[in-house]
C-alpha positions in Angstrom: -58.8 2.6 -34.8 -56.6 2.6 -31.8 -56.4 -1.2 -32.3 -55.0 -0.9 -35.8 -52.5 1.7 -34.5 -51.4 -0.8 -31.8 -50.9 -3.5 -34.2 -49.0 -1.2 -36.7 -46.7 0.1 -34.0 -45.8 -3.3 -32.6 -45.2 -4.7 -36.2 -42.8 -1.7 -36.9 -41.0 -1.7 -33.5 -40.1 -5.7 -33.5 -37.9 -5.5 -36.6 -36.1 -2.5 -35.3 -35.7 -4.1 -31.8 -34.3 -7.4 -33.4 -31.8 -5.2 -35.4 -30.6 -3.5 -32.3 -30.2 -6.6 -30.3 -28.2 -8.3 -33.2 -25.9 -5.1 -33.4 -25.3 -5.4 -29.6 -24.3 -9.0 -29.9 -21.5 -7.7 -32.2 -20.1 -5.5 -29.3 -19.9 -8.4 -26.8 -17.2 -8.3 -24.2 -15.0 -10.7 -25.9 -14.8 -8.8 -29.0 -11.5 -6.9 -28.7 -10.3 -3.7 -30.5 -7.2 -4.2 -32.6 -5.1 -2.5 -30.1 -5.8 -4.5 -27.1 -3.1 -6.7 -25.5 -5.5 -9.5 -24.4 -4.4 -12.7 -26.1 -1.3 -14.9 -26.8 2.0 -13.3 -27.9 5.4 -14.8 -29.1 8.4 -12.5 -28.5 12.1 -12.4 -29.1 13.9 -11.1 -26.0 17.6 -9.6 -26.1 19.2 -8.7 -22.9 21.8 -6.0 -23.2 23.0 -6.5 -19.5 22.9 -8.9 -16.8 23.0 -12.7 -16.4 20.9 -13.2 -19.6 23.0 -11.0 -21.9 24.8 -13.9 -23.5 21.7 -15.8 -24.5 20.9 -14.9 -28.0 17.9 -17.1 -28.8 15.6 -16.3 -25.8 11.9 -16.4 -26.7 9.0 -15.6 -24.3 5.2 -16.7 -24.9 2.8 -14.6 -23.2 -1.0 -14.7 -22.4 -2.5 -11.4 -21.4 -5.9 -12.0 -19.9 -8.9 -9.8 -19.6 -9.1 -8.3 -16.2 -5.3 -7.7 -16.1 -3.5 -10.9 -15.1 -0.8 -12.7 -17.4 1.3 -15.7 -17.7 4.6 -15.9 -19.3 6.8 -18.9 -20.2 10.2 -19.1 -22.0 12.1 -21.6 -24.3 14.6 -21.9 -21.4 12.1 -22.9 -18.7 13.7 -26.2 -18.4 17.3 -24.9 -18.2 17.4 -24.8 -15.1 14.0 -26.1 -14.5 11.7 -23.0 -13.4 7.9 -22.6 -13.4 6.3 -20.0 -15.8 6.0 -16.5 -14.5 2.6 -14.9 -13.2 1.8 -11.3 -13.0 -0.3 -8.3 -13.9 -0.6 -5.7 -16.8 -2.4 -2.5 -17.3 -2.9 0.1 -20.1 -1.0 3.2 -19.6 -1.8 5.1 -22.8 -3.6 4.7 -26.1 -1.0 2.2 -27.5 1.1 1.6 -24.2 1.0 -1.0 -21.6 2.9 -1.9 -18.5 3.5 -5.6 -17.3 5.0 -6.7 -14.1 5.4 -10.6 -13.4 7.4 -12.8 -11.4 8.9 -16.4 -11.6 10.7 -18.6 -9.1 14.4 -19.2 -9.5 15.9 -22.7 -8.7 19.4 -23.7 -7.7 21.3 -26.8 -9.3 21.8 -29.6 -6.9 25.6 -30.0 -5.8 25.6 -33.7 -6.4 23.4 -36.4 -8.2 22.6 -37.7 -4.6 21.1 -34.3 -3.8 18.6 -34.6 -6.5 17.3 -37.8 -4.9 17.4 -36.7 -1.2 15.8 -33.3 -1.8 13.4 -34.1 -4.6 14.8 -32.0 -7.2 16.1 -28.4 -7.8 15.5 -26.4 -4.7 14.3 -22.7 -4.4 17.0 -20.0 -4.7 14.8 -16.9 -5.0 12.7 -15.2 -7.7 12.9 -13.0 -10.7 10.8 -9.9 -11.4 10.2 -8.5 -14.9 9.0 -5.1 -15.6 8.0 -4.4 -19.1 6.9 -1.3 -21.0 5.0 -2.2 -24.1 4.1 -0.1 -27.1 1.6 -1.7 -29.5 2.1 -1.2 -33.3 -0.8 0.7 -35.0 -2.1 -2.6 -36.6 -2.4 -4.4 -33.2 -0.3 -7.5 -34.5 3.0 -6.6 -33.1 4.7 -4.7 -30.3 8.1 -3.5 -29.0 9.2 -3.2 -25.4 11.8 -2.3 -23.0 12.2 -4.9 -20.1 14.0 -4.6 -16.7 14.8 -7.9 -15.0 15.5 -8.0 -11.3 16.9 -10.9 -9.7 16.1 -11.5 -6.0 17.6 -14.2 -3.6 15.6 -16.3 -1.2 15.4 -13.6 1.3 14.0 -11.2 -1.5 17.2 -9.0 -1.5 18.8 -8.1 -4.7 21.0 -10.7 -6.3 23.4 -10.8 -9.1 22.1 -11.1 -12.6 19.6 -8.2 -13.0 19.6 -6.6 -16.6 17.9 -4.7 -19.3 16.4 -6.1 -22.6 14.6 -5.1 -25.7 11.6 -7.2 -26.9 9.9 -7.6 -30.2 6.5 -9.3 -30.0 4.0 -10.8 -32.5 0.3 -11.8 -31.9 -0.5 -15.5 -32.1 -3.3 -15.9 -34.6 -4.9 -18.6 -36.6 
């Protein structure tokens, strides 16, 4: 009788174990809640003050990575040529996030000959963005308030700092 009991127990437990494992796979780490910032985003940015206030068509593309790092690039990265911004982000509330990211600023050459002699546009400081993001309940859009701080090559405040509002939408298939 113990042998039949053991056989019956094993046969009953195996399907249940398989079901539990299948459900556990649904909760894998790359399956995100709808309100998570992780992923790619496209945003319209409108500065209300500072050097960028005159720009009316500024857009940012963001990638927020699992683990808290991020990359940002804009439709003006080539004017003047600057690299993307790199930074960090964190959750600050149930639907709120904070991001801080930086990029290098370049200065235009004084003459065409300077482009050849120096190898291109030279460093002129950096810019620092601090953004407070509020996610919409559907997880597909966000709104944020942004502060831009311009710094010179010595890391001191430079002209051009300002404030902006941002409207973002998740990039999806």
